[in-house]
C-alpha positions, 0 to 999 in steps of 0.5 A: 161734680158731674157738671165739670165732666161736661164741656163748657157749651153744655155746662153754660147752657141756660135754664132760665130766660134770663140766661139766653143772650141776643134774642130780647124780642123773642124772649119778650113775646114768650114771657108775654104769652106765659103772663096772658095764658095764651098759647099757640098750638105750634111754635116755629123757632128759626135761626142759625146754629147755635143762637138759642132756639133749642135752649129757649124752647126748653125753658119755655116747656119748663116754664109752662109747667112750672108749679109758680107760673099762677103766681107769675100771671098774678104778679110777675115781679114776684116770681121768676119762671121757671123756678127751678126748684119745683118737682117739674123743673127738677124733672125738666133739669135732669131730662126726665120729665114725662111730659116733655118729648124731644124728637130729633127730626133728622132721625126720625123723618119717616110717617111712622115716626109721626104716626106715634107722635100723633097717637101719643099726643091724644093722652093727658099729660102726667105731671104738668098741665101741658105735654109739649113736643119739641121737634129739633131739625124739623126741616129734615122731615119728609114731605109725607111726614109733614102731610101727616102732621097737618091735622094735628098741628091745626087742631091739636089737643088742648093739652098739647103743644108743639114746638118746631126748631129749624135752621133752614125755615124755607124747607118746611111746607108753607102749609105747616108754616102757615099753622105756626107762631114764628119767632125768628132767633138772630145771630148773637152780637160780637159784643154779648158774645165777648161778654158771655166769654168774660163770664165763663173765663172768670168762672172757670178761672181761665186766663184770658185777654179781651183781644183773644175773646174778641177774635173768638167771637168774630169766628163764632160768627153770631153762635154762642155754641161755637164760640164756647167750643172755640174757647174750649179748644184754645184753653187746652192749647195755650195757657192764655187765651190771647190774640195769638193763641186764638190765631194759632189754634184756628189757623187764622192769619191776623189782619196786619199781615193780610193787609201787609200782603195786600200792600205788596200786591198793591205795589206790584212788587212780586217777589216781596209777595212770595217772601211774605206768602212764605213767611206768614205761612199762608200754605198751612193757614185755613185757606177758606177763612183767608179768603173770606177775610181778604173780601171782608178787609177789601170791603172795610178798606173801601168803607174806611177810605171814604170815612164810613164805620163798619160793623165788622172792625173798629176803625184803626190808625192802621187802617186809615193809613193804607193807601190802596186806591179804589180801583184796586180794591174793587179789582181785588174783590172782583177777583175773588168773587169771580173765582169763588166757584173755582176755589170751592171745588179746587183741589189745591185752594191755597194754590188758587189763592196764590194765583188770583193775588199774584195775577193782581200783583202782575197787573199792578206791576204792569200799570205802575210801568205805564203810569211811569211812561205816562208821567214822563210824557206829561212832563214832555208835553209840559216842556214843549208847551212852555218852549212853544208858548207863542205857537199855542197862544195863536190857536187857543185863549188859555193853555189849559184847554189845550193841554187837556186836548193833548192829554186826551189825544194820548189817551186815544193813542193808547187805545190804538196801541191796545188794538181796540178800534171799536172803543177808539172809534167811540171815545174819540168823539168825547169831549172832556168837559170837566177834569179836577186833579184834586177831587179826582173826577172827570166828565166825558161828553158825547153827542146825543146820538151816541147815547146807544153806546152807553151800554158798551161804554159801561160793559168795556169800562175796564179796558178803556179806563186802564188807558184813562187812568194811565194818562189822568191818574185815579179818577171817577169817570162820568159819562153824559150825553148832550144835544148839539155840538159839543163846543161851550166855553166849559169844555176843555176840548172842541168837536173838530179835534183833527183841525187843530194843528200845533207844533207841540203836538208834532213835537210830542208825536216825534218823541212817542214815536221813539218811546212806544208807539212802534206797534201802533204806527205799524197797526196804523200802516197796515190799516191805511195801506188796506184803505186807500184802495178804491174810489171815495164815495161821496156821501153829501147826498144822505138819501142816496147812501142812507145806511153809509151816512148812519155809519159815518155818524157813529164812526168818523172816516172815509168810505171807499168803493172797491172795484170787483176784481174778475178771476 
């Protein structure tokens, strides 16, 4: 009758080794220690919350003083320890064993408390053969208390044994850890937690669905205590422990809803995104859990996109049908990680999450508008190339390299329109060596003397990749540096781009002036108006102008000497 008055996590706390789940290696070492009769003076049980550290310590203490221990050491299969029937095991079950002392280090952190332990540890056990001290949350002890423990931990009385349990072993002094036999308790796997919850539901007559229990196990994050407490919470909230009941009780949002929300962000549909935000009640959900789940889902979708299964969630048909691009998922994860510190300290975390997703949605909307313009431009290129096929054939052997040349010129024009002359000057010397539309790959080739720009190309990739993806689509760009002039037969482009004169390009240039390059042309006019002043410098003599020749090698152009104006 007494068991029915306590909660599930206490009621289902194991009193035997077989009842501890998910810690097979640690239990095996403890059983072998009992069988061999070899004990360490100090044990350190380290692991996350709710994974069985304190429970295992109590079971191990009961087994040390169990009356059937000698029988177990002779024939392990003939006896189960702790037996639960002898007077020592009965005293442990009621919490009245005189030789088992459990200390909460969070409440007894000072030196005086440790001195009392040291004095009592010298006394002989009353009922069993060992006196066991369990110091729970040992990392809460002060440095002075740890130093006071050092001597007795190194050479305790033969009848005394210490067990330190902690969730943060890094806070325990190295001098203490070096005196311990360390056992690490891992987070309990989700399948083991689901099996435990099923046994509890059957024994307690709780209606359930396996999917609901799986959501509880995922939320518990490897903690059996958290899983049992959540089960009891849902049990009192709903008649059946199913998926919807768990989501409502925890304030979570279903993955299906989150994926639908991300789909609207990916499509750049701001209105529909805001409607779904209100429909799913995002302002009332556990925003921290939603933030974390968005990061996990983005990672899962990236893995699933490349055919790699993950441990977080089993691949489903719905995940395989999600068609979000890799740059978008990467940008989503990067945006969430970048804003995480602000999110954790925000007074309105729901608004912070909404802002991050809304900004990404607006960027996608702008990107799709640009993509649409690029599609129209590529169609114009194809149309002009067909009408002027005779002219193109007079300048190149096949049409494909010339088309790649025109596409790359569009990329450079976009960089000029973005007012990024530094990146434009670097990429203007690149060659599109390979471009596979089906495989979505692309190789940019640079002269070897530009290799010192590699770090700049990597750090500024978000700015110039937007122009590349707007013309070529979502491609994986590889960068290489080669010796000599870039002009081999596999390249889609030649070094001397300015010398190529094609009627098709001229026609395209006229069309682009009416579309979206007015700002670019105005910028070029301003640059030209300030650059034509002065007398051109003859830099053929590199010895006379060494620094100027070096600059022109990296940034092609014309250098002019300006005359001083005397006031």
